[in-house]
N, C-alpha and C positions, 0 to 999 in steps of 0.2 A: 459552471463544472459539470462535467459530463460525467456520472458512475453508474454503470448498471450491476444488476444483480442477476447471478445465473443460478435458478432452481437446481439445475441438474449438477452442479457444484457442491462437493462433498463440505467444503469449508463453510463453518458457521456465517451466517449473515453479516454480523458485526466483522467478522474477518475479512469479508470480500470487500466491505465498506472501506474498512481500515487500509488494506492491499492496494484497493481502486485510488484511493487518496496517497499512498506513498507514491504510487506510479507516476500520479499528476505532479507531486513534487518532483520526482527523480526526473522527469521528463524536462520541468522547467514550465510548467504550464501554470502552476500555482508557487507563487515566489515568497520569500520572506515577507510577512506583514501582510498577505491576503486573507481577508476575511472570509471565513467557512460559512456557510448556510447556516441559520440556525438548525438546532437540532428536530424542532417541530417541523419546521419547513422541509428539511431532507428526508426525515422520515414520511412526511406526506407525499413527496414526490416520488419516493422508493415503493412507497406502500406497505412500509414496514412499521414495527413498533417504535415509539419515541425512545424507549431503554435501549434498543438494540444500535441507534444512533450513539445515544450517550455511550454507550460502551465501547463503541469504534473510537469514538472522540478521547476519551479516558485513555484507551490503550495508546493512541498517538501521543497523546500528553505524556504518558510515561516513560516512551521511548523518546521524548524531548524533540518531536517534530511540530507539535502545536502547543499555543498557549489558550487555556481557558479562561476567560476573565468573566465571571458571573457577573450577569445583568448586561454584559458588553458580546458576548460570544466567545468563539474562537478563532485564532489566527493562527498562520504557518509562521513557527518561530525558526526553523532553521531548514535547510537541505540535506545538512549533515548531522549525525548522530556522533560527536565527538569522541565521546567516553566508551564508544565501543570498540572492542580490539579484533584484530584479524581473526582470530581462532573462534570469538563468538560468531563473526558473520560467516566463518567457513563452515560450523556444524549445519545449518539449514540447507546449504549449498550441498555438501555431501549426502544430505538426506535426500535431496530431490535428483544426484545425479544417482544414488544407489538405486531409487525407485526406478528411473530411466532403465540403467543396466539391467534388472529385474524384469522389466515391461520387454526385454528382448532387444530393445535398441540399440544398433551397434555405435561405437566410439564416434565415427564420422558424421552421423545423423546426429547425435547429442551435439557435438561442436556447432552444427549447422543450426541447431535449434538455441541454444545459447547465443550464437552470434546475431542470429535474427531478432532475440528478446534483446539484448543489449544494444543493437542499433535502434531499436525502438524506443530504449529509454533514454538514448544520448543524443537524438536525433536533433534536440534544440541547442545541445552544446557545441556540436560540431561545427 
């Protein structure tokens, strides 16, 4: 499992870790039943505090993407969060699109960016 932390990123480190794991699940690199590295190991590999990784894992568990079994670690539970409605999924998309528009990026460039990112996430499924 390959995760990187970007010190220049404005997101908290736990959020970066959770988002990276979500992307790995979305791309099919982590599939249902895959054992995640122990909190201590991943924290050591990334050079971050144990609580940072524990927070990321808890967030992923709250979203239904992983299952944490005390004593045996965390495993990928599902690729899909079934209980999330379309409106809940559109909110963060709308926020990001608004930021892009406010940054002065034109619709064609936004569509290109979205297409490139989507292609990266779905390349394993094609």
